[in-house]
C-alpha positions in Angstrom: -196.4 -11.6 29.3 -197.7 -10.0 32.7 -199.1 -11.6 35.5 -201.0 -10.8 38.8 -201.8 -13.1 42.0 -204.0 -12.5 45.0 -206.8 -13.4 47.3 -210.5 -13.3 46.0 -213.6 -15.4 46.9 -215.6 -17.4 44.4 -219.6 -17.3 45.2 -222.2 -19.6 43.8 -225.5 -17.9 43.6 -228.4 -19.8 43.6 -230.8 -16.4 41.9 -229.8 -12.9 42.0 -230.5 -12.4 46.0 -229.1 -16.0 47.4 -225.7 -16.8 47.5 -225.1 -20.6 48.7 -221.6 -20.6 49.1 -218.6 -18.5 49.4 -214.7 -19.9 49.0 -211.7 -18.4 49.6 -209.2 -18.4 46.9 -205.7 -17.6 45.7 -205.8 -16.6 42.0 -203.1 -16.2 39.3 -204.1 -14.1 36.3 -201.6 -14.1 33.1 -202.3 -12.1 30.4 -200.7 -12.1 26.8 -201.5 -9.2 24.6 -205.6 -9.5 24.1 -205.6 -12.8 25.9 -205.7 -14.3 29.8 -205.4 -17.1 31.6 -206.5 -17.5 35.0 -206.2 -20.6 37.6 -206.5 -20.7 41.3 -206.3 -22.5 44.4 -208.6 -22.8 47.7 -207.1 -20.7 50.2 -207.7 -22.0 52.9 -208.1 -25.3 51.7 -212.0 -26.6 52.6 -212.6 -29.0 54.9 -213.8 -32.2 53.8 -217.5 -31.2 53.5 -216.6 -27.9 52.4 -214.8 -30.1 49.2 -218.0 -32.1 48.9 -220.2 -28.7 48.7 -218.0 -27.0 46.4 -217.7 -30.3 44.3 -221.9 -30.1 44.1 -222.0 -26.7 43.1 -219.4 -27.0 40.5 -221.3 -30.3 39.2 -224.8 -28.4 38.7 -223.5 -25.2 37.5 -219.5 -24.2 37.1 -220.5 -20.5 36.9 -219.1 -18.8 39.6 -219.1 -14.7 40.6 -215.0 -14.3 41.4 -215.1 -11.0 43.9 -212.1 -9.2 44.4 -210.9 -6.6 47.0 -213.1 -3.1 46.1 -216.3 -4.9 45.0 -214.6 -5.5 41.6 -216.2 -8.9 40.2 -216.4 -10.9 37.0 -218.3 -13.9 36.5 -216.3 -17.2 35.3 -216.8 -20.8 35.0 -214.6 -23.2 36.9 -212.9 -26.4 35.9 -211.6 -28.6 38.3 -208.7 -29.7 39.1 -206.4 -28.7 36.3 -203.1 -30.0 38.3 -202.5 -30.8 42.1 -205.5 -29.1 43.3 -205.8 -25.8 41.0 -208.8 -24.9 39.6 -209.0 -23.2 35.9 -211.0 -19.7 35.6 -212.6 -18.8 32.4 -214.6 -15.7 31.6 -218.1 -16.6 31.4 -219.6 -16.3 28.1 -223.4 -16.2 27.7 -225.2 -19.3 25.8 -227.2 -16.6 24.6 -231.4 -15.8 24.7 -232.3 -18.9 26.1 -230.0 -18.9 29.2 -231.8 -18.1 32.1 -229.8 -15.8 34.5 -229.4 -17.0 38.2 
């Protein structure tokens, strides 16, 4: 099993031109064959207001853009928390032709 850990940013976009929030995270990705799992922890930990904003946005739509250094991005669905403040990250799978992109 291979793994990678590093810094990244979770962004929540209202539409294609409006980013409502950015959260620093420390991501751990584990790969085993063609499968992978990822989780993250907020880094730095958000203020109480920041946590409330994150919780609200996640409840509205858990779709975030995970941004790495070098402009690499991936759409992920965020589940909170898995354990001790860790966020579960899954590659976003579009729901089909009826889903309206943000």
